[in-house]
N, C-alpha and C positions, 0 to 999 in steps of 0.2 A: 039746505040741498047746494054744493059746493058748482062754483060758476068760476072755471079754469081761463083766463085772462091768457093769448098767445103774447105778447109783448117782446119789439125787435131789442135785442143787444146793440144793437152796430151805432158805436161812440161808446152809449152809457148805459152800464148792467141796470134795470129796469126793477125796481122793486116793487112790489104787489102787493094786497092788500091776500092770498090766498098762497100759501105757502109750500110748493113740491116738495113732495118727498120724493127722492129717487136710491135706490139701493145698485153703487157698483161695485162692478168684480175685479179685481187684477192678479193675471195670470201669468206675463209676456218677460216673466224670469225664476228667479225660485223663489222669492217670495209672494204669497198666498193673503192675499188683502182683501178684503169685504168691507163697507162703508156703508150707510146713511144719512147721505148731506140732504137739507135745505135750498128751497134757492134764495129765503133769508140770508144763505153765509151761519149757519150754525153746521154743524157735525156731530151727529147727534148720536154716532154709535164708530167708532172703526177698532177693526181687530186685522192680525200680520202677523204671519208663523211663515219663522226659513231656520232650515234644519243649519244650524252655519258650521254643524259638528264633522256631519260626512261629508261636507265640501272639503276642508282642511283635511280629513284624512284619506280624501281621494284627488284630491291636489286643487281642484277646479268647482266649476258648476259641471255635473249630469245631466243632460236636460230629460234622463227617461226617468231621472231620482225626481226633477221637480214634477211633470207630469205626476208622479205615483204621490207626492204628498201635496199637489193641486185636488188631486181625486181623493185622497183620504180625509185632507182637513176642511174644505171648502164648505160643506153640509153642515160643521160644528158651526162655523164662522161667520155662517149665515142666521142661525140659532141661536148661535151666541146675540151679532147685532142687533136683531129683533128687538129680544128679550134688554137688553139694556139701552134700548132707545123708546122701548114700551108702546110698539109699533105693529101692527096686525101687516102680515100684506097686503088682506085689503084697503090699508089706509098707503099704501104705496101707489104713483103714480105711472114706472119707470124700472126696466132694471140698465144697467150701460153696463158696461163689458166689452174690458179690450180687447180689441181684436187683430191686432197688428201696429207696429210690426215686434218681432220677440219671435221664440224661439218658439217654431209652430206646431212641436209635440205640449206644450205648457198652455199655453192658448187654449189648443185643442178641451182645456180642459177647463179652461174656463168656462167658453163657449159653451160648454156642453152642458154646464151648471148652470147659466141663465138662461139657456134655453132651456130649458126645465121649467123652471120658477117661473118666467114669462108666463107661457103655459100652462100653466097649473093657476096660476092666480089673476089670469087674465091682464096679462098685466104688456103696455106695449115694451121692446126690444131696441134700446139704444148700443149700437153697433160706437167703440170708441175709438182712435189714434191714440197709441199713445202715447207719443214726441208733443202730438197739438195735447192731449190733459197736460202734460209736463211742464209749456209753456204756458195755457192758462189757470197754472193751478193759484198764481199771484191772486185771482179775482176772487177768490175764494175767503182773503184776508184783506185785502187793498183796496178801498173802492174809490179809487184814488188814481186811478192807470182806467187809461181808456186805449180803445183801436183807433185808429191801427198805431200798435207801437212793435218795435224791437226784441226780438226775444235771440242772445247765448245761453245754446245749453249745454254744458261741459262737463262730460260723465266717465265711468268708469269703463263704458259700450257709445258713447254720444257726443260728437263736437259737432257744431252746426251754429248761423246765424241768418237768422229768418227774418220777416218783418207779419204778424197775424195780425190782418185786415178785417177779420169775425173770428166767430165758434171755429170754422171749418174754414175759411179762404186766408193760404197764407201764402207768401213765398222764400221759394226757400234762394236763398243768393251762393254760401257757401256752407261744406259740408266735411270731413275728415277726408280724403278718397280712402287711409291707412291706420288702420290704433283711432285711437282716442287717448285726451290728457289724461285719465285716471291713472290706465294700464299703464300707459306708460310710463307716470312715477314711478307706481306699483312696482312693477319688473324691475326696473331700476330700485327700485330699492331690495327687494327681497338677492338681486346680485350682491352690491352692496355687502350682504352674511350681517351676522350680529350688530344691530343696531345697540344694544343695550338690552340690562334688562331690564329698566326702568321702562321697555316699550314694551314688553309682555303684555298682549290683550290689544295695544293700542291698533288699529289699521296703518300699515307703513302709511302712505301717503297721511296722514295725519303724522305722523313721527317723521316725516321729511322735512312739515314745515316747521315742524318746532324745532329740527336738528340744524337748518338755513337759519334759524333765531338768532343761533350760538353762534354765526360763521365772524371771521375777521369780517374789519370789516369790506374787503374789497372782495372779501371771496367768493361774491357770489361771479368775480371773471376768473374766479383763479382757471376752472376745467371751462375752457369754451370749448365751442363747438360748430359750423357753420348752419346758419337755417335751412333751413328746405327750400326749394326752388318750386312752387307747388304755384300752381299760375291764379289771380288775382284772386278769392276771398278766400281760395280752400286751402286743405292743413291737409299738411303728414304729421303725427306722429307717432309711427312706425319707427320713422326715416332717425328722429326724436331720438329714441329708446337705440336705435339697433348703433348709433352710434356713441354715446354714454356705456353700452356694452361692450365696447369694441374699448371707449377710451381705455375703464376698467382692466380687462386686459390685458392693455400692452401695459402701464401702468405695474400691473402683479410680476410682471414676465417682465420688467427692467426691476422686480426686488426695489420696490416704495414704495412709502407709504400712501393709505391714501388718507386726507384729512378728511371724515366724514362729511364733519357741519360744512366746510365750504363746499364740497360733493355737492349735498347737498343745497346749500344756493345756488349754484351754479346751474346748477340741472332744471331748480323753480324757476330763475330766474328764463331760461333757452326760452321753457315752456310760456311763461309767461309776453315775454318779448313776441314768438310767434305770434301768439293768442292777440297779440294788440297788435300787431304789424297790422293785419288782415282782419281787423273791428276796422283800425285806422282808412282802412282799403274801401271798404263798405259803406265807415261814412266819406268818405270824402268824395266819394261817386253819388250818393244821392244826395247828398247836399249842393250838387253841382247841379240836379237839377229840383234843390227845394221839395225838394221828397223823403226831407231822413226823419224820422218822426221822434218826437221830444222827449222819449223816455224808453229805456233799457232795463227789461227785466231779465236775468242772470237767473238760472234754476242748473240744475244736477252736483251733484254730490260734489264737485271737485268747488262748484262759489263758494266752500264752506272753507277752501283757504282765503288766507285773510290777506295773504300777500296778492294773491292775484287778482281777489275781487281789491282790493284799495288802485291796484294797477288801473285795472281797467274802468274804475270809477272818477281816476282821472284824466283818464286819454277820453272816455264821456263829455268830460265834464271841460275840455280843451272842442269839442267842438261841440257845446253847449248840448248836450243833452243826461238827463236823471238817468241814475243807476237807482234799482232797486232790487236789491238779492231775496231769491224766497225765500223765505221758515225753508233750515233744513228738517225738519218735517215734512215738510213736504215736496222735498230734491232727489228721497229716495223712492222707492214704485214702490204706488199707496194708492189705496179704491179712492179716498177721499178724490182725489181729482180727479177721476173717472165720475165718480156720481154731478160731481160737478159742474162737469162739460157732456153730461146725459143733460145735467138740467138749461143748458147755455140752449144745445141742439134743439131740449123740447121745448123752449121757451120761444123758438125761431120759428117753429112748424118745420124742423130740417129733414128733409125727402130724404133721409140714410133711414131714418125709425121706419120702423115694424111695429105700426101699429097696432097690429090685429092678432091672434094665436095662427086665426088662418092663414096670416102672409107669413109669419114666423117658420125657415123652413127647417129638416131637421137638423143640417148643417151648418156652419156657414164659414168662409171662407180663412182660410187666419197666413197670411203672410208674413214671412221673416223681414223684408225690408218692404216698407213701402216709405215715399220721400214725404215728409210732412206737407208741404203744400207745391207748385208748379215749380217749373228751376227760371227763378230770372236773375241768373248773372252772366245774363243778356247786358243788364242795365250797368255790370261792375264794367272802372274804365281799364283797358289793359294795365293800368298804373296809374296812381292818383298822384293828383295834380302834387303835392305835397310831399317827399318822405319825412318819414315819423323819426326821429333822433333818437335811436331804439337805447341811450343808453338813460333815456331821459321817463326812460319806465318806471326807475330803482329809488327809491326814496325817496324824496321832501324836495326834488326839484320839480321844479318846472314842467310840463312836457312841453318841447319845441318840436317844430316843423322847420325843415330848409328845401327852394326851392329843388326840383329834381335834378336842372344843367349841376347844383352844387353839391348833390349826397352826395356823402362816403357812410354807407353801411360801418357801424360803432353800438 
């Protein structure tokens, strides 16, 4: 007979003799994902399906098409995962499913499948917050992470700075009030036009990074724009995007050629400086009260950009914070992170869990926008005690700061 122990993950993620197995379902956007993960950090099975070709033909993500895809492929992916893991439903301990945030019509398909599966097999149902799962996914592969830790999530849909105090308690210090870094870089790259046949089939964000690496020595300064003025730790990537689109139009209207590598380097540097400036304000504010966690976990697809990651790592080191990057395989929308977040919630007897079939409703409310945690912006200084010298973000130069009274943005 198996005896299940419920141990706290506060500060240290516990290891136990009994290994939980949780089925995770992720359908917040265009990825239909299913995985089975155990509490001893083993990914027993993982499947994902996305119809990229339809998206390309339609010029973007169509929510109704995503929902149809989820409805069509979830049953087969669940069966495939059970087969690959050599596990039957009765050997599972729970089902975890993303319920927020995301495309509501897409989320509903995952929720419906999870409810049906949990009821059919007498399993607890665990509602999971998508962004918390992204932040916690690092715990699946890195045992050195301890609560509390800071998290910086950068993707094509999100940008936020938060502190994870536990698997369900997060403090949100800042987020993008408009746009995201991934979408900003992608849209400007598309407006640049043909980047060359060598980039056929390569994501435009990756193409920008490669081209930027070929820029002239001062190419990152060749096409400057003003950084957005947003209060405290909040960000605005739509403003950066708009400024670069307008700059491109002006250059072309004047009949001038655009140096594409230098333009990509300037775009990349501006996005990086905006993120770094806000992260510095976050660091400076929390260190003033001796509340700054010693670890920063970076997640999201934009974290794959080496230039951005190196700049953030350098800034973090200047604040005595170590930087850990979530592997790219766990940065995209995936069910592994959902399943493991469910495991952490299960181990801590989360009040959100629907433990028995009679407590599982016919449906669970899906929300397009739910904050990762409580708004903690009041803990952020109106301005940092020291200003970051933005020019030191680039290259190998050591990060420098200036007293506020002597600071000039450059």
